[in-house]
C-alpha positions as CSV (number, residue, x, y, z in Angstrom):
1,M,16.6,-3.4,-2.9
2,G,19.2,-0.7,-2.7
3,R,19.2,2.8,-4.1
4,P,18.0,3.7,-7.6
5,R,20.7,4.1,-10.2
6,D,19.2,7.4,-11.3
7,R,18.1,9.4,-8.2
8,G,17.1,12.4,-10.4
9,H,14.6,10.2,-12.3
10,A,13.2,8.9,-9.1
11,N,12.7,12.4,-7.9
12,R,10.9,13.3,-11.2
13,V,8.5,10.4,-10.8
14,L,7.6,11.5,-7.3
15,H,7.2,15.1,-8.3
16,R,5.0,14.1,-11.3
17,A,2.8,12.0,-9.0
18,V,2.0,15.0,-6.9
19,E,1.5,17.2,-10.0
20,L,-1.1,14.7,-11.2
21,G,-3.0,15.0,-7.9
22,V,-1.8,11.9,-6.1
23,N,-2.3,12.7,-2.4
24,F,-1.4,9.3,-0.9
25,I,2.0,7.6,-1.1
26,D,2.6,4.2,0.5
27,T,6.0,3.1,1.5
28,A,7.8,1.0,4.2
29,D,11.0,0.8,6.1
30,S,11.8,-2.5,4.5
31,Y,11.8,-1.0,1.0
32,G,15.4,-0.6,0.2
33,P,15.6,-1.3,3.2
34,E,15.4,2.2,4.6
35,T,15.9,3.7,1.2
36,N,12.4,4.4,-0.1
37,E,11.4,6.6,2.8
38,S,14.5,8.7,2.4
39,L,14.0,9.1,-1.3
40,I,10.4,10.4,-0.7
41,S,11.5,13.0,1.9
42,Q,14.5,14.1,-0.2
43,A,12.2,14.7,-3.2
44,L,9.1,16.1,-1.6
45,Y,9.9,17.6,1.7
46,P,8.5,20.1,2.8
47,Y,5.4,18.1,1.8
48,P,2.6,19.9,0.0
49,P,-0.7,20.4,2.0
50,G,-2.9,17.3,2.0
51,L,-0.3,14.8,1.0
52,V,-0.4,11.7,3.2
53,I,2.8,9.6,3.5
54,A,1.8,6.1,4.9
55,T,4.5,3.7,5.9
56,K,4.9,0.3,7.4
57,G,7.0,-1.6,9.9
58,G,7.3,-5.2,11.0
59,L,9.3,-6.8,8.2
60,V,13.1,-6.8,8.0
61,R,15.3,-7.5,4.9
62,P,18.5,-9.4,5.8
63,N,19.0,-9.9,2.0
64,R,17.3,-9.3,-1.3
65,R,15.2,-12.5,-1.2
66,S,14.2,-12.5,2.5
67,W,11.2,-10.8,4.2
68,V,11.4,-11.7,7.9
69,P,8.5,-10.8,10.2
70,D,9.5,-9.0,13.4
71,G,6.5,-7.9,15.4
72,R,8.3,-7.4,18.7
73,P,7.2,-4.2,20.4
74,D,10.8,-3.0,20.9
75,H,11.5,-3.5,17.2
76,L,8.3,-1.7,16.2
77,R,9.2,1.3,18.5
78,R,12.6,1.5,16.8
79,A,11.0,1.1,13.4
80,V,8.7,4.0,14.0
81,E,11.5,6.2,15.3
82,G,13.5,5.4,12.2
83,S,10.6,6.2,9.8
84,L,10.0,9.5,11.5
85,Q,13.6,10.5,11.0
86,R,13.8,9.4,7.4
87,L,10.5,11.0,6.4
88,R,11.3,14.1,8.4
89,L,8.0,13.9,10.3
90,E,6.9,14.5,13.8
91,R,3.9,12.2,13.4
92,I,3.1,9.6,10.8
93,D,-0.4,10.0,9.6
94,L,-0.9,6.3,8.8
95,Y,1.4,3.6,10.2
96,Q,0.7,0.0,9.2
97,F,1.9,-3.2,10.8
98,H,3.5,-4.9,7.8
99,A,2.8,-8.5,8.6
100,P,1.9,-10.7,11.6
101,D,4.9,-12.3,13.3
102,P,4.2,-16.0,14.1
103,N,6.6,-15.8,17.0
104,M,4.8,-12.9,18.7
105,P,1.1,-12.6,19.8
106,F,-0.6,-10.4,17.2
107,I,-2.3,-8.3,19.9
108,E,1.0,-7.4,21.5
109,S,2.4,-6.1,18.2
110,V,-0.7,-4.0,17.6
111,G,-0.6,-2.9,21.2
112,A,2.9,-1.4,20.7
113,L,1.5,0.8,17.9
114,V,-1.3,1.9,20.2
115,D,1.3,3.0,22.7
116,L,3.1,5.0,20.0
117,Q,-0.2,6.5,18.9
118,R,-0.9,7.6,22.4
119,S,2.5,9.3,22.6
120,G,1.7,11.3,19.4
121,K,4.0,9.6,17.0
122,I,1.3,7.9,15.0
123,R,-2.1,9.4,13.9
124,H,-3.9,6.3,12.5
125,I,-3.1,2.6,12.6
126,G,-3.5,0.1,9.7
127,I,-2.6,-3.5,9.4
128,S,-1.4,-5.6,6.5
129,N,-1.4,-9.2,5.3
130,V,-4.1,-10.2,7.8
131,T,-7.1,-12.5,8.1
132,V,-10.6,-11.4,9.2
133,A,-9.9,-12.9,12.6
134,Q,-6.8,-10.8,13.0
135,L,-8.6,-7.7,11.9
136,E,-11.1,-8.3,14.7
137,V,-8.3,-8.9,17.2
138,A,-6.8,-5.5,16.3
139,R,-10.1,-3.7,16.4
140,S,-10.7,-5.1,19.9
141,I,-8.0,-2.7,21.2
142,T,-7.9,0.2,18.7
143,P,-9.7,1.7,15.7
144,I,-8.2,0.3,12.4
145,V,-8.5,2.7,9.4
146,S,-6.9,0.5,6.7
147,V,-6.0,-3.0,5.7
148,Q,-3.4,-3.8,3.1
149,N,-3.5,-7.3,1.6
150,M,-2.6,-8.8,-1.8
151,Y,-5.6,-8.5,-4.2
152,N,-5.9,-8.3,-7.9
153,L,-7.8,-9.7,-10.9
154,R,-6.0,-13.1,-10.6
155,N,-5.6,-13.3,-6.9
156,R,-8.8,-12.7,-4.8
157,T,-8.0,-14.8,-1.8
158,S,-8.6,-11.8,0.5
159,E,-12.2,-11.5,-0.7
160,D,-13.5,-12.1,2.8
161,V,-11.2,-9.4,4.2
162,L,-12.4,-6.9,1.6
163,A,-16.0,-7.7,2.5
164,A,-15.2,-7.1,6.1
165,C,-13.6,-3.8,5.3
166,E,-16.7,-2.8,3.3
167,R,-18.9,-3.6,6.2
168,L,-16.8,-1.7,8.6
169,R,-16.0,1.2,6.3
170,I,-12.3,0.6,6.5
171,A,-10.0,1.4,3.6
172,F,-8.7,-1.6,1.7
173,L,-5.3,-1.1,0.0
174,P,-4.6,-4.0,-2.4
175,W,-0.8,-4.5,-2.8
176,Y,0.4,-6.1,-6.0
177,P,-2.7,-4.6,-7.7
178,L,-1.6,-5.4,-11.2
179,G,-0.7,-9.0,-10.5
180,G,2.7,-8.7,-12.1
181,K,3.5,-9.5,-15.7
182,R,1.8,-12.8,-15.6
183,G,-1.4,-11.2,-14.3
184,L,-1.4,-8.5,-16.9
185,R,-1.0,-11.1,-19.7
186,A,-4.0,-13.1,-18.6
187,L,-6.3,-13.8,-21.6
188,K,-9.4,-12.2,-20.2
189,I,-7.5,-9.0,-19.4
190,K,-6.0,-8.9,-22.9
191,Q,-9.4,-9.4,-24.5
192,V,-11.2,-6.7,-22.6
193,A,-8.3,-4.2,-22.8
194,S,-8.2,-4.7,-26.5
195,R,-11.9,-4.1,-26.9
196,R,-11.8,-1.0,-24.8
197,G,-8.5,0.4,-26.2
198,L,-6.9,0.4,-22.8
199,T,-3.6,-0.7,-21.4
200,H,-3.7,-3.9,-19.3
201,A,-2.5,-2.0,-16.3
202,A,-5.2,0.7,-16.6
203,L,-7.9,-1.9,-17.0
204,S,-6.7,-3.8,-13.9
205,L,-6.7,-0.6,-11.8
206,A,-10.1,0.5,-13.1
207,W,-11.6,-2.9,-12.2
208,L,-10.2,-2.6,-8.7
209,L,-11.6,0.9,-8.2
210,A,-15.0,-0.1,-9.5
211,K,-15.0,-3.3,-7.4
212,S,-15.5,-1.6,-4.1
213,P,-15.9,1.9,-2.6
214,V,-13.3,1.3,0.0
215,M,-10.6,0.2,-2.5
216,L,-7.4,2.2,-2.7
217,P,-4.9,0.6,-5.1
218,I,-1.2,1.4,-4.6
219,P,0.6,0.6,-7.9
220,G,4.3,1.2,-7.9
221,T,6.4,2.3,-10.9
222,R,9.7,3.7,-11.9
223,S,8.3,5.2,-15.1
224,I,6.6,8.5,-15.6
225,D,4.6,7.0,-18.6
226,H,3.3,4.2,-16.4
227,L,2.6,6.6,-13.6
228,E,0.4,8.8,-15.9
229,D,-1.3,5.7,-17.3
230,N,-2.1,4.5,-13.7
231,V,-3.5,7.8,-12.7
232,L,-5.8,7.9,-15.8
233,A,-7.4,4.7,-14.6
234,A,-9.2,6.6,-11.9
235,A,-11.4,8.3,-14.6
236,L,-12.3,5.1,-16.4
237,K,-15.8,3.6,-16.3
238,L,-16.2,-0.1,-17.0
239,A,-19.3,-1.4,-18.6
240,P,-21.3,-4.3,-17.2
241,E,-20.0,-6.6,-19.9
242,D,-16.5,-5.8,-18.9
243,F,-17.2,-7.1,-15.4
244,D,-18.9,-10.2,-16.8
245,D,-15.9,-11.0,-19.0
246,L,-13.3,-10.3,-16.2
247,G,-15.3,-12.5,-13.8
């Protein structure tokens, strides 16, 4: 919530991510709110070739502790226009509906993004925090290229959604991929990480990447050291006994 105290450090983290070969950055208009997108464009624009900035809309932040769904088509149209302006883009390569709105038919919210796609303001559409049934509703009116749900070693409640994404060859973006401090301190993670000489975060990300070919974790960090450790996880290979121990 709000702007970082040290904007220069935030810029260095973003630049280091690109230097390390990261070519996909996930953000949202609700991060800040409306701060994260501006930080990305201020640090990286003009964007290097091949870098995809994905963003989301459909949640609003009236205060630090509140995340309020707003899937009204007029809100989503305004949200897309705002993201385009803050990111300095003419078209968003991947725009994701952040969360279903219980007060709005899901198909109408997704339909608003389809209209924006037809007008050239969105290239690909993704959805977030959805069930398999909602994924099918969205797919009934437009191709869906990604799903972003919570998923990590300790929380696998979206296992059925991941399986659907594998079957349909849709990217699955697990948010909260490390499971927070409590997740990283889980006994099984500690034991395997110690045996392999890995940080708990690197082990968690390596497990996710090995779990499915459609998996694209999106860990966040304010630290260059943590960023570098996260990126190194992509090169790790887990042994069968690691999977057995982690469950």
